[in-house]
TIMILO-106058 format. One record per residue: x, y, z of N, C-alpha, C in turn; residue in three letters. Coordinates in steps of 0.2 Angstrom, whole numbers, plus 5000, padded with zeros to 4 digits. Layout:
residues N
XYZXYZXYZAla/...
***
This chain:
residues 603
504550915137504450905144504250815147Met/504750815153504650725155503950715158Lys/503650645158502950635158503050645167Met/503150625171503350635176503350685180Glu/503450755175503450815179502550855176His/502250805174501650815169500950845176Ile/501050795181500550795188500750835191Glu/501450855192501750915197501450975194Glu/501450965187501251035187500451035188Ser/500351005186499551015185499251035193Ile/499651005199499451015203499951085208Phe/500351105204500751145205500151205202Asn/499751215197499251255192498551245200Tyr/498451215202497751205206497851245213Ile/498551255215498651275220498851345221Lys/499151375214499251435211498651485213Ser/499051555212498151595209498451625203Asp/498751595200498751585193497651605191Ser/497551675187496951695183496651655175Pro/497451635174497551595168497351515170Tyr/497151515161497051425161497651365159Ala/497651335161498251265159497951235152Leu/498451225148498151185140498851145142Leu/498651065142498651005140498750995132Ile/499251005126499050995123499750935119Asp/499450875113499750825111499350805105Gly/499450745104499450735095498650665097Asp/498250655090497950625093498050545096Trp/497750495098497850455103498550445107Gly/498850495111499450505114498950475121Thr/498650495120498150455128498150525135Gly/497950585131497750635135497250615138Lys/496750625136496050625138496050565146Thr/496250485142496350455146496950435154His/497350495152497950505157497250555161Tyr/496950595160496550635162496150625168Ile/495750555161495350525166495350475173Ser/495950455171495950385174496450405180Asn/496950455180497650465184497550535188Thr/497350595185497350665189496550665191Ile/496050665187495250665191495350615197Ile/495450545198495350515204495850555209Pro/496550575208496750595213496650685215Lys/496350715211496050775214495450755218Ile/495250705216494650675221494850655228Glu/495350605226495450615234495750655238Lys/495850705235496450755240495750785243Lys/495250795238494250835243494550905241Gly/495150935238495151015241494651065236Val/494751035229494451045222494151005218Ile/493551025217493050975216493050985209Arg/493250925201493450895194492950905192Pro/492550915186492150935181492450925174Ile/492250895170492350865163491950905159Lys/491950905152491750905148492150935140Ile/491850905135491850885129491750945126Ser/492150985120491951025115491451005110Met/491350935110491450925102490650905103Tyr/490150925099489550925100489050945101Gly/489251035103488951085103488751125098Tyr/488351185095488151215088488351275092Asp/488051295098488151385100488351375108Asn/488451435110489051445114488451465123Leu/487851465122487451435126487051355130Lys/487251325126487351255125488051245129Asp/488351265126489151255134489151275139Ile/488751335139488751365146488651335151Lys/487651315147487351275151487551205155Lys/487651185149488051125151488551095156Ser/489251165156489651165162488951185169Val/488651255166488351245176487851185178Glu/487751145171487551105175487751045179Asn/488451045176488850995180489151045184Glu/489251115185489551145192488751125198Ile/488051145196487551115202487551065201Leu/487351015199487250945200486650935195Gly/486250995193485450985190485450925187Asn/484650905187484350855185484150875180Asn/484350845173484050875166483250855165Glu/483150765167482450775167482050855172Leu/482350855177481950935178481951005174Leu/482551005172482751045164482151055162Glu/482150975158481650985153480950995155Lys/480750955158479850975164479951015163Ala/480251065169480051155168480051185163Ile/480451165158480251195150479651205147Thr/479651095149478751085144478051105146Thr/478351135156477751155158477651235156Ala/478251245154478051335155477751355147Gln/477851275143477651285137476951275134Glu/476451245139475951225138475351255138Leu/474951255136474451295134473851315140Asp/474251305146473551295155474051345159Ser/473551375161473651435166474151415173Asp/473851335174474051305181474651295180Phe/474751235173475451225171475951255169Ala/475851325167476451375165476551395172Lys/475951425176476251455183476951405190Gly/476551335186476851275191477951295188Ala/477951295182478451275179478451335180Gly/478351415181478651475181479051475190Asn/478651435194478851455201479451405203Ala/479251335199479951295199480651315196Ala/480451365191480951395188481251445193Asn/480751485197481151535200481451495205Phe/481251455206481651425215482251375213Leu/482351365206482951325204483451385205Lys/483251435200483651475199483851505207Ser/483551535211483551555215484251515219Arg/484251455218484251385221485051385219Phe/485051385212485551375208486251445210Asn/485751505210486351555211486651545217Ser/486251515225486651515230487151455226Lys/487151405224487451345224488151385219Lys/488051425216488551455211489051515215Leu/488651535221488951585223489451525228Ile/489351465230489651445237490151395231Glu/490151405224490751345222491151395218Ser/491351465220491751505220492551475222Val/492851455216493651415219493551355223Gly/493051325222493151255225493051205217Lys/493051235214493051195207493551195202Ile/493551155196494251155192493851125187Ile/493751155181493351115173493951105168Leu/493951055168494251035164493751025155Ile/494151055150493651075142494151015140Val/493950965137494450925130494150945124Asp/494150925119494150925114494150975108Asp/494651035111494451115111494551115098Leu/494951065097494951075090494451045088Glu/493951015092493350955088492651015090Arg/492851065089492351125094491951135084Ile/491351145087490851165079490951215075Ser/490951215069491251275062490751315067Thr/490151335068489651365072489851415075Glu/490451385080490551415086491351435084Ile/491451505085492151525083492451525090Glu/493051485091493551465096493751525101Leu/493951595096493851655101493651665106Asn/492751645104492251645107492151625114Asp/492151555112492051495115492651515121Ala/493151515122493651535126493551595131Leu/493151655126493051715131492551715134Gly/492151655132491551665138491551615142Met/492251555143492351515148492651555152Ile/493151605149493551655153493251685157His/492551745153492351785157491851735162Ser/491351685159490851675165491051625170Glu/491551595170491751545175492551545178Phe/493151595175493551605178493451665181Met/493251715178493251805183492651795185Glu/492151765185491551765188491551725195Lys/491651655195491451615198492251565202Leu/492951615197493451595201493851525201Gly/493351495193493551435193494151415191Leu/494751375190495251345187495051305179Lys/495351315177495351295170495751255166Val/495751195164496051165160496051125153Ile/496351165147496051145142496451065138Phe/496051035135496651005133496550985125Ile/497050995123496550975115497250965109Thr/497150975102497750955099497951015094Asn/498451055096498451095093498451095085Ser/498751045083498851045075498351035072Lys/497950995074497050995073496651055071Glu/496951135074496451175074496551205070Ile/496351215063496251245056496051305057Lys/496451365052496151435050496251475055Asn/496451475061496451515066497151525068Ile/497351585072498051585073497951575082Asp/497951515084497851495090498151505094Phe/498951545093499151555099499251605098Lys/498751675095498551715097498251725101Lys/497651665099497051665105497151665110Ile/497651595112497451555118498151635124Lys/498351665123498751705124498251755130Glu/497651775127497451785131497051755138Lys/496851705138496551635141497151605146Val/497551605141497951545144498551545146Ile/499151525152499551555155500351515153Asp/500151435154500651375152500351335148Lys/500851305143500551235139500851195142Thr/500851145142500951085145500951005139Leu/501750995135501650965131501550905131Gln/501150855128500850785134501150735126Phe/501750705131502250685123502350595126Lys/501950575131502150515133502450465131Pro/503050425135503650375132503150305133Thr/503250275127502750185128502650165134Ile/503150165138503350135145502750155148Glu/502750245149502250265151501550265150Phe/501350265143500650245143500450155144Ser/501150125142500850055144500550045151Leu/501050065156500850085162500150105163Asp/499850165159499250195160498550145157Glu/498950095154498250055153498250025157Ile/498849985159498849915164498649925170Leu/498349995171498150015179497350015178Lys/496849995171496449995170496249925167Thr/496849855168496649805167496949765172Asn/496349685174496749675179497049605176Ser/496749595170497149525167498049525169Asn/497849445173498549435174499249405172Ser/499049415165499549405160499949455159Phe/499549505161499849585157500449605163Phe/500349595169500549615176501249565176Met/500849505175501549445176502049465170Glu/501949455165502549475159502549555156Asn/502549605160502349675160503049685154Lys/503649665159504149695156504449655148Asp/503949605149504249555141503949595136Trp/503149605140502949655133502949725130Ile/503149755136503649815136504249805132Tyr/504649755131505049755128504649735120Lys/504449685118503949675110503749755109Met/503249785112502849835109503449875107Ile/504149905114504549965111504849945105Ser/505049865103505549855099505149865092Lys/504449875092504049895084503849955085Phe/503750015087503250055089503750095091Asn/503850165087504450215090504050265096Glu/503350275093502950305097501950255098Ser/501750255103501150215105500650275101Leu/500350255099499450265097498950225105Asn/499050255108498350225115497750225112Leu/497450215109496850185106497050115102Arg/497650105098497750045095498049985101Thr/498350015104498449975111497949955116Phe/497549995116496849985122496649925119Gln/496349915108496049885106496749805106Thr/497249825107497649775107497549725114Ile/497349755121497549725125496449705127Phe/496049745121495649705124495249655118Ser/495649645113495349615110495949535111Asn/496549555118496849475119496349475124Phe/496249525127495649495135495049465132Asn/494949465127494349405121494549365122Tyr/494849345119495249285116495549245121Leu/495949285125496349255132495849215134Asp/495249245137494649195140494549125137Asn/494549135132494249085127494849045127Val/495549045128495748995126496148975134Ile/496149005141496448985145495948905148Thr/494948945145494848915148494848835145Lys/494948845140494948775135495748735136Lys/496148785139496848755144496948745151Leu/496348745154496348745160496748685163Ala/496748615160497248555164497948565161Leu/498148615155498548625152499348635158Glu/500048625159500548635162500448715159Asp/500648765167500548835167501148855162Lys/501748825163502248845155502048855151Asp/501748815149501348815141500748845142Ile/500248865146500048915146500148975143Val/500548965147501249055147501349075140Asn/501649015136501749045131501549035126Lys/501049005126500349005120500049065121Ile/500049095128499949165130500449235126Arg/500649205126501449245122501249245115Lys/501249215113501049195105500349235105Ser/499849195106499349235105499349315107Leu/499749365112499749405111500149425105Phe/500649415103501149445098500649435091Leu/500349395091499849385086499349435082Asn/499049435091498549495091498949565087Ile/499349575093499949655093500049655084Met/500049615082500349615074499949645069Val/499349585068498649625066498449645067Leu/498249685073497849745078498149805076Thr/498849805074499149845074499149885066Lys/499349835061499249815054498549855052Glu/498049835056497349825055497149915054Ala/497249955062497049985064497550055061Lys/498150045058498550075055498650095048Glu/498450015045498550025037497949995037His/497350045036496750015033496749975026Lys/497050005023496950015016497349925013Glu/497649895019498149825019497449765022Leu/496749785024496249765028496049705024Asn/495949725015495749665011496149595010Val/496649615013497249545013496949505020Tyr/496749515024496449475028496049435025Phe/495849455022495149425022495449375013Asp/495649405011495849375003495749285003Ser/495749254997495549224996496349174998Ser/496949204994497749184998497549165005Ile/497549205008497449235016497149155019Ala/496749165018496049105020496449035017Lys/496749015009496848955008497448925011Thr/497748975011498548955011498748935020Leu/499148865024498948885030499748845029Phe/500248865034500848835032501148845041Phe/501448775045501448745051502248785050Asp/502448825052502648875055502748925060Ser/503348945064503248955071503149065068Arg/503349035062503449115060502649115052Tyr/502449085052501849065046501149035049Ile/500649055047500149035047499449065041Ser/498649055044498249075040498249155037Ser/498449195043498549275043498649285037Ala/499249255034499549275028499749245024Asn/500149255019500449195014501149225013Asp/501449215022502149235022502549165018Leu/502949135017503449095015504349095016Lys/504349035015504849025020505549065014Leu/505449075009506149135005505749215005Glu/505249215008505049275012505449275018Asp/505549245021506149285029506749255026Leu/506949215019507849215017507749305014Leu/507249325013507449405012507749385002Gly/507649365000508049344991507549324986Asn/506749334987506449324980506049384981Lys/506449444978506349544977505849524969Asp/505649464967505449474959504949534957Thr/504949544953504349584950503849544950Lys/503549484948502949454952502849454958Glu/503349454961503249434969503049524972Asn/503349574967503149634971502449664965Lys/502349654961501849644959501049594958Asp/501249544964500649524966500149544971Ser/499449514971498849534976499349534980Glu/499649494983499749524992500249524992Ser/500749554989501549554991501549614998Ser/501049664997500949754998500949715007Arg/500449675006500249645015500749585019Phe/500949555013501749505018502249545017Lys/502349605014503049645014502749665023Asn/502449705021502249755027502449685035Gln/502149645033502149595040502849555041Ile/503249555037503749525034504249565038Asn/504449615034504949665035505049725040Glu/504249705042504449765049504449725058Val/504249675056503949625063504649555063Tyr/504649515057505149445059505849455057His/506149415059506949445061507349485061Asn/506849535065507049575068507249565078Lys/507049525081506949515089506849455089Glu/507449425092507549335094506849345097Lys/506649355101506249355106505449345104Glu/505449395098504749365096504749335092Phe/505249305086505249255082505049185089Asp/505449195092505149125097504649115100Asn/504149155099503549165100502749165097His/503249205091502549225088502249155084Ile/501549145083501149125079500549135078Phe/500349125071499549165069499149105072Tyr/498749115074498149085076497649085071Phe/497349025067496649035065496249055068Asn/495849115064495149145064495249185070Gly/495949225073496049305076495849335073Val/496249325065496149395061495349425059Asp/494749375060493949385058493749405065Asp/494349385069494149425077494149495077Tyr/494849515075495049585076494549615070Ile/494649605065494049625057493349635061Leu/493049575063492549575061492149575070His/492249535074492249525080492049465082Gly/492249405076491849355077492349285079Phe/492349245081492849195084492549145083Tyr/492849085078492349025080492848975085Asp/492948955089493248925094493448845095Glu/493048815089493248765087493748765082Lys/493948815081494748825077495448815080Leu/494948845087495548855092495848775091Phe/495748745093495848645091496248655090Glu/496148655082496648645078497348695077Lys/497148725079497948775079498048765085Ser/497948735092498148735097498848645095Phe/498548615093498648525090499548575086Glu/499348635080499848645076500548685082Lys/500348735084500448755091501148735094Trp/500748665098501048635103501448605100His/501448555093501848525089502548555087Ala/502648645087503148685085503548695091Leu/503248725094503348745102503648665108Phe/503148635106503448555112503548505107Phe/503948505102503848435097504048365099Pro/503848335097503848245099504648245094Ile/505148225093505448235091505448185086Glu/505648185081505348165074505748205069Asp/506448195066506748215063506548225057Leu/506048195054505648175048505148225046Gly/504848265051504448295050504448365049Asn/504148365043504448435036504248505043Ile/503848475046503548565050504248605051Lys/504648585057505048575058505748645055Tyr/505748595048506348635043506448695041Ile/505648735040505548795040505948845048Ser/506048815053506248855058507148825057Asn/507348815049508148805051508548865055Phe/508448935053508748975057508748955064Lys/508748925067508748925076509148855076Gly/509448815069509748765070510448765069Met/510748705071511448705069511548655063Lys/511948645061512348645051512148555054Asp/512248535061512148465059511348435061Thr/511048475064510548455065509748455060Glu/510148545054509648545048509848475044Leu/510648455042510648385041510648325041Lys/510348325047510148275048509248265047Asp/508848305048508248325047508048305038Arg/508648355035508548345026508548255025Gln/509148225029509248165029508748105031Val/508248125034507848085037507248085033Glu/507048165033506448185027506648125020Ile/507448155017507548105008507148035012Phe/507348005018507247935019506647935019Asn/506347965022505447975022505247965013Lys/505448005010505148015002505347955000Ile/505947914999506147854995505747804997Lys/505247825004504947745007504247765005Asn/504147825000503447835001502947845007Gly/503247905011502947925018502447965017Asp/502748015013502448085014501548095006Tyr/501348125009500648135003500948194996Ser/500548174990500648224987500948314991Phe/500448344995500448394995501248415001Gln/501248355005501848345008502648365006Asp/502548314998503148304994503248364991Leu/502648414989502748474985503148554990Leu/502848534996503148585001503848555002Glu/504148485002504748475004505148514997Val/504748494992505148484987505448594987Tyr/504848604989505148704988505548704994Ser/505248684997506048685004506748685001Tyr/506848614997507448594994507848634989Tyr/507448644985507448714982507848774984Ile/507248774990507748854995508348824997Ile/508548794999509048765002509648754997Phe/509448724991510048734987510048784985Asn/509748824982510048894982510448944986Glu/510148934991510548974998511348915001Asn/511448874996511948845000512048795007Asp/511248775006510948765013510648675012Leu/510848635005510648605005511448545009Phe/511448505012511848475017511848395016Leu/511448365012511648285014512148275007Ile/512448205009512748185004512648194995Glu/511848134993511448154985511748204982Glu/511848214977511648274974511248294974Thr/510848364974510348384974509948374966Phe/510248364963509848334956509748254958Glu/510048214960509948144962509348144967Glu/509248204971508548194977508048234973Val/508248284968507548314963507148254960Glu/507448224956507348174953507048104956Ala/507248094961506648054966506148084970Ile/506048134971505348184971505148184967Ile/505448194962504848204956504548144953Val/504848084954504648034953503948024957Asp/504048024964503648004970503048064968Lys/503148104965502648154964502048124958Leu/502448104953502148084946501548044950Leu/501947994954501447944956500947944961Ile/501148004963500348034968500148074964Lys/500148094960499948144954499248084951Tyr/499348024949498847974948498147984951Gln/498348004956497647984960497648044965Lys/497748104962497748174965497048174967Ala/496548234972496248224973496148314972Ser/495648314972495248414968495648464971Arg/495748414982496348484984496848464981Glu/497048404978497948404976497948464974Asp/497648454969497748484961497648564964Ile/497148594966497048674971497948694974Ser/497948644976498548654980499048674974Arg/499348624970499548634968499648704962Phe/498748724960498948784956499248834962Ser/498848844966499248874972500148874973Leu/500448834972501148814970501148854965Tyr/501048844960501148894952501048954952Lys/500548974955500449054957501149074960Asp/501049054965501749064970502449074968Gln/502449034964503549024961503049034953Tyr/502649074951502749064943503349084940Arg/503349064933504049084930504749054934Gly/504549014939505348984942505348914937Glu/506048874934506148854932505548754935Glu/505848754941505548694944504848694942Trp/504548724947504048744946503448714938Ile/504248744932503848724924503648664923Asn/504348644927504748574924504348534926Asn/503948544931503448494936502948494933Leu/502548564930501848564927501548544922Asp/502648524916502548494912502548414911Val/502748414916502748324917501948304920Lys/501748364926500948354925500548324919Phe/500548384915500148384912500348334905Ser/501048314906500948244899500648184904Lys/500948174909500648114913499948134913Gln/499448164912498648184913498548164907Glu/498948174902498748164896498748094893Lys/499248064896499448014894498547954897Ser/498547994903497947954910497247984904Arg/497248044901496548044900496448004892Leu/497148004889496947954881496747894883Lys/497247874888496947774891496147774891Glu/496147824895495447824900494547834894Glu/494947884888494447904885494447874879Tyr/495047824875495047764871494647714872Ser/494447694881494147644880493347674882Lys/493147744883492847764880492447754875Ile/492947784870492647794862492547704862Leu/492947664863492747584864492047554864Asp/491847594870491147564871490647604867Glu/490947664865490447694862490247674855Val/490447644853490647604846490247564846Phe/490347514854490247464852489547424855Ser/489147494859488647514860488647474868Gly/489047494870489247484880489147524883Asn/489047594878489347664885488547664889Tyr/488747664895488147704899488447784900Lys/487747834900487847864899488147924906Glu/488647964907489047974912489048044912Lys/489048084918489248144921490048164915Asn/490048234913490648244910491148254913Ser/491748214911492348224915492948274913Lys/493348304918493948324918494248324912Arg/494548354907494948324901494848304896Gly/493848314896493548274891493948284883Asn/494048354885494348374875494648334872Glu/494948294875495448224872495348194867Ile/494648194866494248144864494248194856Ile/494448244855494748264850495248244846Phe/495748234852496348224849496348134846Glu/496148094848495848034851495848024841Leu/495248064840494748044834495148064828Leu/495748124830496148134824496848084821Ser/497048074829497648014828497647964827Glu/497047914830496747864831496347834822Asn/496347764822495747754817495247744817Thr/495047774822494347774824493947794818Tyr/494047824812493647864809493447834805Leu/494147764802494147744796493847674799Asp/493947664805493547604806492847584808Asp/492347654811492047654813491147694810Tyr/491847754807491247774805491347794794Ile/491847814792492047804785491847724785Leu/491347694784491347634781490747604780Cys/490547554777489847534775489247534780Val/489747474786489147484792489447524797Asp/489647604797489647644799489247674806Gly/489647684814489047694819489347794819Asn/489247804816489147904815488647924819Ser/488347894819487547934825487547914831Glu/488147844831488147824839488647864841Lys/489247894838489647974841489448024839Leu/489048044836488648104838488148114842Arg/487848054842487548044849487748064856Tyr/488448034858488948044861489048124862Phe/489448144857489648204859489348264860Leu/488648224857487848284860487748314865Ser/488148234870487648264878488348254880Gly/488948284879489548284883489548374882Glu/489748414890490148474890490848484890Thr/490848524884491748534883491948594884Phe/492348614886492748684886493248694881Thr/493048744875493148764870493748784869Lys/494048824875494748854874495448784874Glu/495048734879495448684879495648614873Asn/495148634868494848584862495548624855Ile/495748554856496548574849496048574843Ser/496148644838495948674835496348614826Lys/496948604828497248564824496648494822Lys/496748474829496148384828495548424826Ser/495548464828494648464825494448494817Val/495248524814495248544808495248474804Asp/495448424808496148364803495148314802Lys/494948314807494548264808493748314803Ile/493848374803493148404798493548354790Leu/494048394789494348374783494448314780Glu/494348244787494448184784493448184782Lys/493048204786492548194786492048244780Leu/492248264778492048304772492148254767Asn/491348274763491048254755491448204752Arg/491848264749492548254745492948204745Ala/493048184753493848154754493248074757Asn/492548034755492248014759492347964754Arg/492247884756492547834751491447844748Pro/491947814739491247814736490647744736Glu/491147724740490647664743490047684748Ser/490147714753489647754757488747774754Leu/488347724758487847744756487447794760Gly/486847824755486447894755486447904762Lys/486047864767485947834775486747854777Ile/487247824777487847814780488047914778Asn/488047914771488348004771487848054775Asn/487348034775486648074779486748084786Tyr/487248044789487448024795487848074797Asn/488448054793489048084794488948164791Ile/488448184789488248234786488248274794Asp/487948254799487448254806487948264809Asn/488648214810489048214813489448294812Leu/489648284804490048334803489848394807Glu/489148404809489048484810488948464816Lys/488848404823488948444828489648434829Glu/490248414828491048434828490948504827Ile/490748534820490848604815490848644825Lys/490148624829489948674835490848674840Lys/491348654837491748664845492348674839Trp/492148694832492748714829493148794831Ser/493548814831493648884830493448954827Ser/492948924823492948984819491949014821Glu/
***
């Protein structure tokens, strides 16, 4: 049944002399109640011929309460008055009981008169038939309404339900006694959108109605009204936040960022509402840690360039913690509709508001800067943000950007993290025949790696953490494995140089106590590989006590200590292998040193 005929059918029923009820049947979330409450009831009231009253079957445990509730709606009875009369009748006082009985008698006479006057002048709308209590037989409830209100008072009755959710009874057989016609409520997305917008005063919706309809229709075969009411509600709040902050911006910029925000909210709200099992990834450490400057990618998920290309369907990716989440987002929304791709941007903090109702407004300023740089960029061919949007470029533009970025690499203009990002992009370009500059990829790769090794010497904790994330993301790929090996070798060389100086200070007596540092396990390799034991321990004027004291003050990670090195040290310190020229005190001190080192053996 077409939606435009629903209203006509309802008013035809109201005008008719049918002794039966009308049924509106539709799935949950399609907007049945919203449509009746916000479209049909106001129109009935405006006509003024018949008065609509509405109740829900949800929450009642017996027929008496349902009947009383309907009567109160018809009569407009005051619930406080009802309670006062009942209380007075129950009090242990002749006067109170008498007053209560008198009031009840007068009320009953008045109500009887009003009930008689209501005949044929009221339409009763009964919602949520499928949610009726298990304490009440649906057959009895329909029978009571038919007998007490349709037959005795001549009320018209409209039932609203989702018949698919009425279990364990033959509803079709039951309804034949009371219900004549059934209207199937299956609204189109356009119809439902119009219904929502009727009660929403945000100018953005009316000014961009066709655009919103296009975006919603592209990603939804049907529309769950509750989901989209939530989308519009979330948008209203966040839109109010950003438009205040953008009061001085150009109108075109404001409208474009509002479109970006709407799509961001549409995607994340829909996924949160309809795929609750994925909600954990909104708050995952991966989602919060990674931030990519792309109009396709941001802090709300961990999509990467290769995900957009769709060529990384490895077992590792399928099995990773976030694969379900990123695949859901990527496969459903991205690269399906140009207008979507040209506007989507995931603003930092929006996911927190959608899930928890909290938005840190300070986050918007940073997001706005990134958004503005993407959609209204100052021309800078070397800005690595823009190569992620290569699909919208011509070959010549992508080549120019790759060349300019390479020039900046050679000049040392990029940070450690920027170089990692460029390297990952160039790997993907090379794998997909999109590496367009004249130098060979191997030549460019060698220069990038050299620059990364230089930057790694002074890498911050944040740099190290970012590299760890890249290792997780590209696990098993040759380029990241090779880079990890080179970093490890360089780090080992640096640590050996640093701790060689420390050991020299220890044995010379010039060492000043410091906190343990990352990588101090290299000490055991230095002691086993160099001549420290011969020069400073296994000699007449040995300094074994200084070394023991130093080692006892250090904190080591046992898993990072070379077993081979420790075994070699212990073998050399063994009494059987010591020079005979050592005195008793020297041997005693070396025994204590041996005990200290044995703490870190694998035994």
